[in-house]
C-alpha positions, 0 to 999 in steps of 0.5 A: 163125356166131354165138355163139348157133348154136354154143351150140346145136350144142355142146349137142347134140353133147356130149350124143350124145358121152356115149351110150357110157356110157349103159345103153340099157335105161334109156332104151327097152325093150319095156316102154314100148310093151307097154301098152293100145293107146290108152296114151300113151307116156313122153316119154323113151322117145318121145324115144329112139324118134324119135332112132333113127328120125332115125339110121336116116334118116341112114343111108338107110335110112328116108325123112324122112317116118318122122321125122315119123310117128315124132314123132306116134305117141303111143300104144303101138299107134302106135309098134309099127304103125310099128316094123312097118311101118318093120322091113323097111327095116332089118331087114338092117342090124340082123341085120348089127349083131347 
C-alpha cells in the first residue's frame, strides 16, 4: 500500500468515527424531500441518502444496483419513490432497530 492510499482510507474512516456526536436531523429529515416532485434535493441530504442505501447494501438488505439508483435520484419524487421501492427490503430491520 502506498502512503496515498492510506491517507484516502484514513480520511473516510475518521469521518465515520465522528458520527456519534452528530445530530442526524442536521443531516437528513423528511423536509428535505417534501418539496415539489421536480425540486432538486440539496447535496448534503442527497449524500446522506446515498450513504444510507450503501449501509443497507453492506448489511445485505439491498442489492448494489440500489446504490447507483440512489446516486441518480436527484429530485424529491425520485427519492421518495426509491424509498417506497426499497422499504419492503429493510422494513423488518428498521422495526427491530426501533
